[in-house]
C-alpha positions in Angstrom: 74.1 93.5 94.6 75.9 96.7 93.5 79.5 96.2 92.2 82.5 97.5 94.1 83.2 99.9 91.3 79.7 101.5 91.4 79.8 101.7 95.2 83.0 103.6 95.0 81.6 106.0 92.4 78.4 106.6 94.4 80.5 107.2 97.5 82.6 109.7 95.5 79.6 111.6 94.3 78.3 112.0 97.9 81.7 113.2 99.1 82.3 115.3 96.1 79.6 117.8 96.9 81.0 118.4 100.5 83.6 121.1 99.7 81.0 123.3 98.0 78.5 122.8 100.7 81.1 123.4 103.4 82.3 126.6 101.7 78.7 127.8 101.7 78.3 126.9 105.4 81.5 127.9 107.1 81.3 131.7 107.1 82.8 132.7 110.5 82.6 129.2 111.9 85.8 127.6 113.3 87.2 125.1 110.9 87.8 122.7 113.9 84.1 123.0 114.9 83.0 122.3 111.3 85.3 119.3 111.1 83.8 118.0 114.4 80.2 118.6 113.3 80.7 116.9 110.0 81.9 113.6 111.6 79.4 113.9 114.5 76.6 114.1 112.0 78.0 111.1 110.2 78.3 109.0 113.4 74.9 110.1 114.8 73.1 109.5 111.6 74.5 106.0 111.2 73.9 105.2 114.8 70.2 106.2 114.5 70.0 104.1 111.4 71.3 101.0 113.3 68.9 101.7 116.2 65.8 102.0 113.9 66.8 98.8 112.2 67.2 97.2 115.7 70.7 96.0 114.7 72.8 94.9 117.6 76.5 94.9 116.8 77.8 94.8 120.4 79.2 91.3 119.8 80.9 92.4 116.6 82.7 95.2 118.4 83.6 93.1 121.4 85.0 90.4 119.1 87.7 92.7 117.6 91.2 91.6 118.2 93.7 94.0 119.9 95.5 94.4 116.5 92.2 95.4 114.8 91.4 97.8 117.6 94.7 99.6 117.1 94.0 99.8 113.4 90.5 101.2 114.0 92.1 103.8 116.4 94.6 104.7 113.8 91.9 105.1 111.2 89.9 107.4 113.5 92.9 109.6 114.4 94.2 109.9 110.8 91.0 110.0 108.8 88.5 111.3 111.3 90.6 113.8 113.4 93.6 115.0 111.4 92.3 114.8 107.8 89.1 116.8 108.4 90.9 119.5 110.4 93.3 120.0 107.5 90.4 119.9 105.0 88.2 122.5 106.7 91.1 124.9 107.3 91.9 124.5 103.6 88.3 125.1 102.6 88.0 128.2 104.8 91.1 129.9 103.3 91.1 128.4 99.8 88.6 128.0 96.9 86.1 125.2 96.5 87.5 124.5 93.0 91.1 124.2 94.2 90.1 122.1 97.2 88.0 119.7 95.1 90.7 119.1 92.5 93.4 118.7 95.1 91.4 116.0 96.7 92.4 113.8 93.7 95.8 113.4 95.5 94.0 111.1 98.0 94.0 108.4 95.3 97.8 108.6 94.9 98.4 108.6 98.6 96.1 105.5 99.1 97.7 103.6 96.3 101.3 104.3 97.3 100.6 103.3 100.9 98.7 100.1 99.8 101.6 99.2 97.6 104.5 100.1 99.8 103.2 99.0 103.2 100.3 96.6 102.7 101.8 94.9 99.6 98.6 95.2 97.5 99.2 94.2 93.9 99.1 97.3 91.6 98.9 96.4 87.9 100.0 98.5 85.0 96.4 99.6 84.1 96.0 100.9 87.7 99.1 103.0 87.3 98.1 104.3 83.9 94.7 105.3 85.3 96.3 107.0 88.2 98.8 108.9 86.0 96.0 110.3 83.9 94.0 111.4 86.9 97.1 113.1 88.5 98.1 114.7 85.2 94.7 116.3 85.0 94.9 117.5 88.6 98.4 118.9 88.0 97.0 121.2 85.3 94.9 122.9 88.0 97.1 122.5 91.1 100.3 124.2 89.8 100.2 128.0 90.2 101.4 130.2 87.4 104.2 132.7 87.9 108.0 132.8 87.9 108.1 129.3 89.3 105.4 126.8 90.3 104.3 126.9 94.0 101.6 125.5 96.2 99.6 127.7 98.5 99.1 127.1 102.2 95.5 126.1 101.8 96.7 123.7 99.1 99.3 122.2 101.4 96.6 121.6 104.0 94.5 119.7 101.5 97.6 117.6 100.5 98.1 116.7 104.1 94.4 115.8 104.4 94.8 113.4 101.4 97.9 111.7 103.0 96.0 111.2 106.3 93.0 109.8 104.4 95.4 107.5 102.5 96.5 106.1 105.8 92.9 105.8 107.0 91.7 104.0 103.8 94.3 101.3 104.2 93.8 100.8 107.9 90.0 100.7 107.4 90.3 98.1 104.8 92.1 95.8 107.3 89.4 95.9 109.9 87.2 93.4 108.1 85.3 91.9 111.0 83.1 94.9 111.6 80.1 95.6 109.4 80.7 98.7 107.3 77.8 100.7 108.9 79.1 100.1 112.5 82.7 100.9 111.5 81.6 104.2 109.9 79.5 105.0 113.0 82.3 104.4 115.4 84.7 106.5 113.3 82.2 109.3 113.0 81.3 109.5 116.7 84.9 109.2 117.9 86.3 111.8 115.6 83.3 114.1 115.8 83.3 114.2 119.6 87.0 114.8 119.7 87.1 117.7 117.2 83.9 119.3 118.5 85.2 119.2 122.1 88.5 120.7 120.9 86.7 123.6 119.2 84.4 124.2 122.2 87.3 124.1 124.6 89.1 126.9 122.7 85.7 128.7 122.2 86.5 129.6 118.6 83.6 131.2 116.7 79.9 131.3 117.4 78.0 129.5 114.6 74.3 129.9 114.0 71.9 127.0 114.5 71.4 126.9 110.8 75.2 126.4 110.3 75.2 123.7 113.0 72.2 121.9 111.5 73.6 122.2 108.0 77.0 120.8 109.0 75.4 117.8 110.7 73.3 117.1 107.6 76.2 117.4 105.3 78.2 115.1 107.6 75.4 112.4 107.6 75.3 112.4 103.8 78.8 113.2 102.6 80.7 111.5 105.4 78.3 108.9 106.9 76.5 107.3 103.9 79.5 108.0 101.7 81.8 106.2 104.1 79.6 103.1 104.4 79.6 102.8 100.6 83.4 103.4 100.5 84.1 100.7 103.1 82.0 98.2 101.2 84.0 99.1 98.0 87.3 98.7 99.8 86.4 95.2 100.9 85.3 94.2 97.3 88.0 95.8 95.1 90.8 96.9 97.4 92.3 100.2 98.4 94.1 101.2 95.2 91.2 100.6 92.9 88.5 102.1 95.2 90.5 105.3 95.7 90.9 105.7 91.9 87.2 105.4 91.3 86.7 107.8 94.2 88.7 110.4 92.2 85.5 111.3 90.3 84.2 113.0 93.5 86.6 115.9 93.3 85.7 116.5 89.7 82.0 116.6 90.7 82.8 119.1 93.4 84.8 121.3 91.0 81.8 121.4 88.6 79.4 122.4 91.4 81.8 125.1 92.6 81.4 126.7 89.2 77.6 126.3 89.1 76.8 127.1 92.7 79.5 129.5 93.8 80.3 131.2 90.5 84.0 130.3 90.7 85.8 130.5 87.3 88.6 127.9 86.8 91.3 128.4 84.2 90.9 127.2 80.6 93.0 124.1 81.3 90.1 122.8 83.3 88.6 121.2 80.2 91.7 119.2 79.4 92.1 118.3 83.0 88.5 116.9 83.0 89.2 114.7 80.0 92.4 113.3 81.5 90.6 112.5 84.8 87.7 110.8 83.0 90.2 108.8 80.9 91.9 107.6 84.0 88.7 106.3 85.5 87.7 104.6 82.2 91.1 102.9 82.0 90.8 101.5 85.5 87.2 100.5 85.1 88.2 98.2 82.2 90.9 96.4 84.3 90.6 92.6 84.6 92.9 90.5 86.8 93.1 86.7 87.2 95.7 84.1 88.1 96.0 80.8 89.8 95.9 81.4 93.6 95.4 79.5 96.8 93.0 80.4 99.7 94.2 79.1 103.0 91.6 77.9 105.5 90.2 80.9 107.5 87.4 81.6 109.9 86.0 85.2 110.0 82.8 87.2 110.1 81.5 89.6 107.4 78.5 90.3 105.3 78.3 88.0 102.3 76.2 86.0 99.9 76.7 82.4 98.8 79.2 82.6 95.9 82.3 80.8 94.8 84.0 81.7 98.1 81.0 81.1 100.4 79.6 77.6 100.0 79.3 76.7 103.7 76.0 75.3 105.1 74.2 77.0 108.0 70.7 77.0 109.6 69.3 80.0 107.7 66.7 79.1 105.2 67.4 81.9 102.8 71.0 81.8 101.5 70.3 84.0 98.4 70.4 87.3 100.3 73.3 89.1 101.9 73.7 87.9 105.5 76.3 88.0 108.3 77.7 85.3 110.5 80.9 83.6 111.5 81.9 81.1 108.8 84.8 78.9 107.7 86.5 79.0 104.3 88.1 75.7 103.4 91.4 75.7 101.6 91.1 75.9 97.8 93.2 76.6 94.8 91.5 78.0 91.7 91.7 80.6 89.0 89.1 83.3 88.2 88.8 87.0 87.7 89.0 88.8 91.0 89.8 92.0 92.9 92.1 92.4 95.9 89.2 92.1 98.3 89.1 90.5 101.8 89.4 87.0 100.3 92.3 87.9 97.9 95.1 89.4 99.9 97.7 87.1 98.4 100.9 88.1 96.5 101.8 86.7 93.1 104.5 86.6 90.5 104.7 88.1 87.0 102.8 85.2 85.4 99.6 86.9 86.6 97.2 87.9 83.9 96.2 91.6 83.7 94.2 93.0 80.8 
């Protein structure tokens, strides 16, 4: 099974290519239509995948509590409707390089929200890694002149990052839905809304090649990427997932040079080193302390490990499987991440290396 760290990096790579591909596609297309098609491609692709695998998640969706349904709705509105609208307008009127690097701000927004609102533990190493990544981004984000300023396209990308920060934390909390189904619902809901909005105002007449390209980019960079991202959120938490995800903007900025011929300033090299250093610092983080798991009953994909020792009728317990199960109360110490089994708070005696 792939680690949460690797899942986050793979997700970042798939998402990182999207600003460049969108810049190549958008032309005279309405940014609202592009935003809708990206998420529509994401939702449709994932729904087709579930149908071909003959997976029926109707019970999983029906079982959601009212609280989780509100969280899912908030994630769709913030991350699927508002964020892509801001992103695509920023892409249309800005550069792919600037857009890619500004997307690093999503990691800061996600971390601050997870720390301030959801009380996720953020260790010193996480903050060090975050600081290095943001310092690298700052070298490119700030404009030269009499005084630093941020362009309108840049401001739109910043807003997109804030909306995605909200989305990331809400998505993490909806733990009873399989990642593929959750991503499909978000994609279809957001895609239909923004596409309908664009068609209602009749803005722009894209070619069939633009429509097909946008749907394909959506399926890959927003659909598959989102499934991997959600799995990472559940394994290593919002703050750490978002920091690993920061490699995506760096990938995008490199592609903008290679494929679009954009020429970033000389400070790009130092920025790249700072960002890489931040990811390495976080990757080496270890966290362990004595903690207690209260008894809980829930449903999610899992294998039989230290937290899943329950019996059931399935003959093969070595593979990942999904069913409703009970965790008995237990107190123990081991290295862990703030995943769906470790939402506890702790004091300063915690061990972080």
